[in-house]
C-alpha positions in Angstrom: 64.6 -74.0 91.9 60.9 -73.8 91.5 59.6 -70.2 91.4 57.6 -68.8 94.3 54.7 -66.9 92.7 53.7 -63.8 94.5 50.9 -61.3 94.5 51.7 -58.5 96.8 53.9 -60.7 98.9 51.7 -63.8 98.9 53.3 -66.9 97.6 52.1 -70.1 96.1 53.8 -73.1 94.6 53.0 -73.5 90.9 54.9 -76.8 90.7 53.3 -79.0 88.1 51.2 -76.2 86.6 53.3 -75.7 83.5 53.9 -78.0 80.5 57.4 -76.7 80.5 59.4 -76.2 83.6 59.6 -72.5 84.5 62.5 -71.6 86.7 63.7 -68.3 87.9 65.7 -66.7 90.7 64.4 -64.4 93.4 66.7 -61.6 94.6 66.8 -59.5 97.7 67.7 -56.7 95.4 67.5 -56.3 91.7 70.8 -55.2 90.2 71.0 -52.5 87.5 71.8 -55.2 84.9 68.8 -57.4 86.0 66.5 -54.3 85.9 67.8 -53.4 82.4 67.1 -56.9 81.1 63.6 -56.9 82.7 62.8 -53.5 81.2 64.0 -54.7 77.8 62.1 -57.9 78.0 58.9 -56.0 78.9 59.4 -53.7 75.9 60.0 -56.7 73.6 56.9 -58.6 74.9 54.8 -55.5 74.6 55.9 -54.9 71.0 56.0 -58.5 69.7 54.0 -60.5 72.1 55.4 -63.5 74.1 55.2 -66.1 71.3 56.9 -64.0 68.6 59.5 -62.4 70.9 63.0 -64.0 71.0 65.9 -63.9 73.4 67.8 -62.2 70.6 65.3 -59.3 70.7 65.9 -58.9 74.4 69.7 -59.0 73.8 69.4 -56.3 71.1 67.1 -54.1 73.3 69.0 -54.5 76.6 72.6 -54.5 75.4 73.2 -57.4 77.7 74.8 -60.6 76.4 72.8 -63.7 75.9 75.0 -65.4 78.6 74.1 -62.7 81.1 70.4 -63.1 80.4 70.5 -66.9 80.9 72.7 -66.4 84.0 70.3 -64.0 85.7 67.0 -65.4 84.5 67.1 -68.4 82.2 65.0 -68.5 79.0 62.0 -66.6 77.7 59.4 -68.1 80.0 61.6 -67.4 83.0 61.9 -63.8 81.9 58.2 -63.4 81.6 57.6 -64.9 85.1 60.3 -62.6 86.5 58.4 -59.6 85.2 55.3 -60.9 86.9 57.1 -61.3 90.2 58.7 -57.9 90.0 55.4 -56.2 89.3 53.7 -58.2 92.1 56.4 -57.2 94.6 56.3 -53.6 93.5 52.5 -53.3 93.8 52.6 -55.1 97.2 55.3 -52.8 98.5 53.5 -49.7 97.2 50.2 -50.7 98.9 52.0 -51.6 102.1 53.5 -48.1 102.2 50.2 -46.4 101.6 48.5 -44.3 104.4 46.5 -46.8 106.3 44.0 -48.0 103.6 41.8 -49.6 106.3 38.6 -50.0 104.3 38.2 -52.4 101.4 37.2 -49.8 98.9 40.4 -47.8 99.8 42.5 -50.9 99.5 40.9 -51.7 96.1 41.4 -48.1 94.9 45.1 -48.3 96.0 45.4 -51.5 94.0 43.8 -50.0 90.9 46.0 -46.9 91.3 49.1 -49.1 91.3 47.8 -51.0 88.2 47.4 -47.6 86.5 50.9 -46.5 87.4 52.4 -49.7 86.1 50.0 -50.3 83.3 52.7 -50.7 80.6 53.8 -53.9 82.3 50.4 -55.0 83.7 48.9 -55.1 80.2 51.6 -57.5 79.1 50.8 -59.9 81.9 47.1 -59.6 81.3 47.3 -60.5 77.6 46.3 -63.8 76.1 49.8 -64.4 74.7 51.6 -65.9 77.7 53.8 -68.9 78.5 52.2 -72.3 78.9 50.8 -72.6 82.4 51.0 -68.9 83.2 47.2 -68.4 83.0 46.8 -70.6 86.1 49.7 -68.8 87.9 48.2 -65.4 87.1 44.7 -66.5 88.4 46.0 -68.1 91.6 48.2 -65.0 92.2 45.4 -62.5 91.7 43.0 -64.6 93.9 45.5 -64.8 96.7 45.9 -61.0 96.7 42.2 -60.3 96.4 41.5 -62.7 99.2 44.0 -60.8 101.3 42.1 -57.6 100.6 38.8 -59.3 101.6 40.3 -60.7 104.8 38.7 -58.0 107.0 35.3 -58.2 105.5 33.9 -60.7 108.0 32.8 -63.1 105.2 32.1 -66.7 106.1 32.1 -69.9 104.2 28.4 -69.9 103.4 27.3 -70.3 99.8 26.1 -66.6 99.9 29.5 -65.2 101.0 31.4 -67.6 98.8 29.6 -66.3 95.8 29.9 -62.7 97.0 33.7 -63.2 97.3 33.8 -64.4 93.7 31.7 -61.4 92.5 34.0 -59.0 94.3 37.1 -60.5 92.8 35.5 -60.4 89.4 34.7 -56.7 89.8 38.3 -55.9 90.8 39.7 -58.0 88.0 37.5 -56.4 85.3 38.2 -52.9 86.8 42.0 -53.6 86.6 41.6 -54.6 83.0 39.7 -51.4 82.2 42.3 -49.2 84.0 45.1 -50.7 82.0 43.5 -49.6 78.8 42.8 -46.0 79.9 44.7 -43.3 78.0 44.8 -40.7 80.8 44.4 -40.7 84.6 41.0 -38.9 84.5 39.6 -41.9 82.6 41.3 -44.3 85.0 40.0 -42.4 88.0 36.5 -42.7 86.6 36.9 -46.5 86.4 38.2 -46.5 90.0 35.2 -44.4 91.2 32.8 -46.8 89.5 34.6 -49.8 90.9 34.5 -48.3 94.5 30.8 -47.6 94.1 29.9 -51.1 92.9 32.1 -52.7 95.6 30.5 -50.5 98.3 27.0 -51.6 97.2 28.0 -55.2 97.2 29.3 -55.0 100.7 26.6 -52.8 102.1 
């Protein structure tokens, strides 16, 4: 079946966006085997990059059989997209469980904190070495999530607010990219503070 791409619980249909058909399965609960395979795949993609990585590398790292990997996920592209979905769902659940982040800057900070916490996976998904068509999936996914964050900002469809929305999304996107590369939380927190300051000024 065609995958439902999510960003914090928001779905879109990427049908027709890829040059190769990407299929995967969604689960109500990730089993221990599935999680082990996903963790192994993330480690392999992080070390070798998507293009150079092989299913054999995932087999060696996870200890799962090649049949098990294809049964649970499919091929290499499906594994990559499953990692995307898992991280999106994890970040969405983490933010939903936060203590009433009612203001946009608090929601944005919560998002950046989640990116920091899961930076080892986030940096894989943010790289340039991705499956065909994933760039569009990633962009649509992030825009859906950021538009959700902006839903309470009383922005209209005027040219001014449409441009402001794009600028806010760009600030969040670049801030997330910076957070992923930080080597300690102090540095990451400084990026989050700067992002909150800039976002606050833009919305003032």
